[in-house]
C-alpha positions, 0 to 999 in steps of 0.5 A, a space after each residue: 500500500 502506497 501513500 504520500 507525504 508533503 515535504 516529509 510531513 504527514 498528509 493529514 489523516 492519510 497515514 493512519 487511514 492507510 494503516 487501518 486499511 492494511 490491518 483490515 486487509 490482513 484480517 481478510 487475508 487470514 479469514 480466507 485462509 481459515 475458511 479454506 482450511 474448514 472447507 477441507 473438513 472430512 465430514 461434508 453434507 451436500 444439499 441435494 446428495 452426492 459428494 461434491 459441488 457437481 451434485 449441487 443444482 440451483 434448487 438445492 438450497 440450504 436445509 436447516 433441518 440438517 441441524 438435527 443430523 449434525 447434533 446427532 453426529 456431535 453427540 456420538 463424537 462426544 464433543 457437545 457440552 454435557 450441560 447442553 445436550 440438545 446442541 445449543 452450543 453448536 454454531 453455524 458460520 453460514 453465508 447470508 444466502 443460507 441464513 436467508 433460507 433458514 429464516 423462511 422456516 417457521 421454526 427459525 428464532 430471531 435473536 431478539 426473541 432470546 436475547 432480551 430476557 438474558 437467556 444467552 449472550 449473543 455472539 458477534 454477528 449472530 442472526 438467530 437460531 433453529 433447532 438448537 443451532 445458532 447462526 452467525 453470518 459471514 459473506 466470505 462463505 459464499 464461494 462465488 462461481 465454484 459450482 456448475 458453469 454457465 459461461 467461461 471465457 478466456 481473457 485474451 489481453 493481459 490485465 494489469 493491477 488497476 484495470 477493469 473499472 469504469 473511467 471515474 471522470 465519467 462514470 460513478 459506480 452506484 451513482 457515488 463512487 469514482 473508482 480507479 485512476 483517472 489515466 492509465 488503466 484499461 477500462 475493461 477486461 478483454 474477453 476471447 473465446 468461450 470454453 463454455 456458454 457465451 459472453 451473452 450468458 453474462 449479464 449486468 449485475 452478475 458476480 464473475 470470477 477472474 482466475 488462473 487455476 481450474 479444477 480438474 474434478 479429481 478431488 471432492 468437493 471441487 469436482 466441477 471440471 474447469 470451475 474456479 477453486 475457492 482456494 486459488 490465490 489468484 481468484 478475484 470476484 467482481 460485479 459486472 457494471 457494463 458489457 460490450 457484447 460485440 467487442 467482448 469488453 466486460 467492465 466491473 465495479 472495482 479495479 482488479 488488484 493483481 496482475 494477470 500478465 502471464 500467458 497460461 499457454 493453453 495451446 489455443 491463443 493467448 490466455 491470461 486468465 479465465 472469466 467464469 459465471 457459475 453456480 455460487 456455492 454456499 458453505 456453512 461451517 458448523 462447530 460444536 467445540 473449538 479446535 477443528 482448525 488451528 493456526 501455527 505461527 512461526 512469525 505473527 503478522 507484522 506491519 512494516 514501514 520501510 523508508 521513503 522510496 523517492 528523492 523528495 521523501 514523499 512516497 511511502 509504503 506500508 507492507 506486512 509479512 507473516 510465516 504461518 499456516 492453518 490446518 485441521 487439528 480436531 476435525 470431529 468437532 466441526 462439519 461443513 454444509 455445501 448448498 446453493 442459495 440466493 445472493 443479492 448485490 446492488 439490487 440484483 437478486 440471483 439464485 444459482 447461476 441465473 
């Protein structure tokens, strides 16, 4: 992250703001790594049956009645609090789409109905409870476009960090935000040949994924051939704000924040990445006790403030570093549920890969 000073002096509140933004970025990075570790839990429930994402259709939305099955499993694993035999200590960290489905059930209990009387202290972001299973919401558990593919396009021109967003001098995203730089970036992603579907299958309001890795369908639950992988560090998810179907140009709501400048050499013309529109898979991690995933840190995250990089000492950078990893430790204390579900971005509500 780069920021500027004037004559070596702090530029107002810019430096503290950059530190806060970097701290948020570190948290986001670690949360995604933790989520990815949980996605590898050995016990996975697939709504609609089967063993992986390939078995999930758009109608296979979250089933809140699975709470009873999961409580039964936890009871036999002897991981439930003996003072709460009905599983009220079990917590589901679910996507907003999964909680939206659970809220449609008459048995769902909103937090307002059990927190006011002091029956239970609320967890942060707790939304409610169903059959003893408490729900905590986190959008990171939406695995964008990782299910059945509706359209997949090659990116035929290199993408540089900062590309892809509209010109801020003429277009405001959501009528308010001027995103990206005024000069320099390319205002669109150049699409090439389609490997599945067509560019006309992509609509304004869709959330698409830009990625370099594709599933070979050999490992469950990632068994959709050529689908993006949620564990892919090059995967970027963006909402489409405009499309030029004739020219093959797609413009997204925020600049792409990494370079896609290496030809993947797939044997059929230049391919720098893939754009995929597919079924959004939702993941709910249900925990009965801590310890399913643990982190090992040889070096905790550290912010670094190197010296100015220009002659006028006006350009400064903040960076961070860490040596760590997350892995399974007590997997019997948690399970993961994969389903389809609703998403809504900027007024565009979608189910599956509509």
